C-alpha positions in Angstrom: -18.1 -14.4 14.9 -14.2 -14.2 14.3 -15.0 -15.1 10.4 -17.4 -12.2 10.2 -15.1 -9.9 12.0 -12.0 -10.8 9.6 -14.4 -10.3 6.7 -15.3 -6.8 7.7 -11.6 -6.2 8.3 -10.8 -7.5 4.5 -13.7 -5.2 3.3 -12.4 -2.1 5.2 -8.8 -2.8 3.9 -10.2 -3.1 0.4 -11.7 0.4 1.0 -8.7 1.9 2.4 -6.4 0.1 -0.1 -8.4 1.6 -3.0 -8.1 5.0 -1.6 -4.3 4.7 -0.9 -3.7 3.1 -4.2 -5.7 5.9 -6.0 -3.6 8.6 -3.9 -0.4 6.8 -4.9 -1.2 6.4 -8.7 -2.6 9.8 -8.9 0.6 11.5 -7.5 2.8 9.0 -9.7 0.8 9.8 -12.9 1.3 13.7 -12.4 5.0 13.2 -11.3 6.2 10.6 -14.0 5.7 13.2 -16.7 8.5 15.4 -15.2 10.7 13.5 -13.1 12.3 9.9 -13.0 9.5 7.3 -12.8 11.1 5.5 -9.8 11.2 8.7 -7.9 7.6 9.6 -8.8 6.5 6.1 -7.8 8.6 6.4 -4.5 6.9 9.8 -3.7 3.5 8.5 -4.5 3.9 5.6 -2.1 5.3 7.6 0.7 2.4 10.0 0.6 -0.2 7.3 0.3 1.4 5.3 3.1 0.8 8.2 5.6 -2.9 8.3 4.7 -3.0 4.4 4.8 -1.6 4.3 8.3 -4.2 6.7 9.5 -7.1 5.0 7.8 -5.8 1.4 8.8 -5.6 2.1 12.3 -8.8 3.9 12.7 -11.1 2.6 10.2 -9.9 -1.0 9.1 -8.8 -2.4 12.4 -10.4 0.2 15.0 -6.9 0.4 16.9 -5.2 3.4 18.2 -2.1 4.8 16.6 0.8 4.1 18.7 4.7 4.0 18.3 4.7 0.3 18.3 2.1 -0.3 15.5 3.5 2.6 13.6 7.0 1.0 13.8 5.4 -2.3 12.7 3.2 -0.7 9.8 6.3 1.0 8.7 8.2 -2.2 8.6 5.6 -4.1 6.9 5.4 -1.1 4.3 9.3 -1.1 3.9 9.0 -4.8 2.8 6.0 -3.9 0.7 7.8 -0.8 -0.9 10.7 -3.1 -2.0 8.2 -5.6 -3.5 6.5 -2.6 -5.2 9.6 -1.1 -6.7 11.0 -4.5 -7.9 7.8 -5.5 -9.5 7.2 -2.0 -11.0 10.9 -2.3 -12.6 10.2 -5.8 -13.7 6.9 -4.8 -15.4 8.6 -1.9 -17.2 11.3 -4.0 -18.2 8.9 -6.6 -19.6 7.4 -3.7 -21.7 4.2 -2.7 -19.8 3.7 1.1 -20.3 4.5 3.5 -17.5 0.8 4.0 -17.0 -0.1 0.2 -16.5 2.9 -1.1 -14.7 1.8 0.3 -11.2 -1.5 -1.3 -11.8 0.1 -4.7 -12.4 2.1 -4.2 -9.1 -1.2 -3.5 -7.2 -2.6 -6.8 -8.2 0.2 -8.6 -6.6 1.2 -6.5 -3.7 -2.1 -5.6 -2.2 -2.9 -9.2 -0.9 0.5 -9.4 0.4 0.1 -6.1 2.3 -3.2 -7.1 3.8 -1.3 -10.0 5.5 1.5 -8.1 6.8 -0.7 -5.2 8.0 -3.1 -7.2 9.7 -0.4 -9.2 11.5 0.9 -5.8 12.7 -2.4 -4.5 14.1 -3.6 -7.7 15.4 -0.4 -9.5 16.8 1.6 -6.4 18.4 
């Protein structure tokens, strides 16, 4: 039963993750044409983070939003943000285009984020 529950969480996490990633990338894509790419990436990340927290609590893990899991979620995402920005700049340095670098970041950061966020909602 526990494996089935975890699989359901993983699937819902994927749906929420795709939604948050689309919001992040969409905002980044628009802004990167007119402001610094790191600033654009950060603004997209923060706005998608707000949507992600709401959907993660209610849809993915069926938990109530609280100060405790909000702080844990923010802490997990602070780590995740630094992972994102380091990888983003690394991929740009390697020569990936400004349009493709965020997608490469997501391929690495999303699985890491699942473990961190699940820990916040299930262990706190």
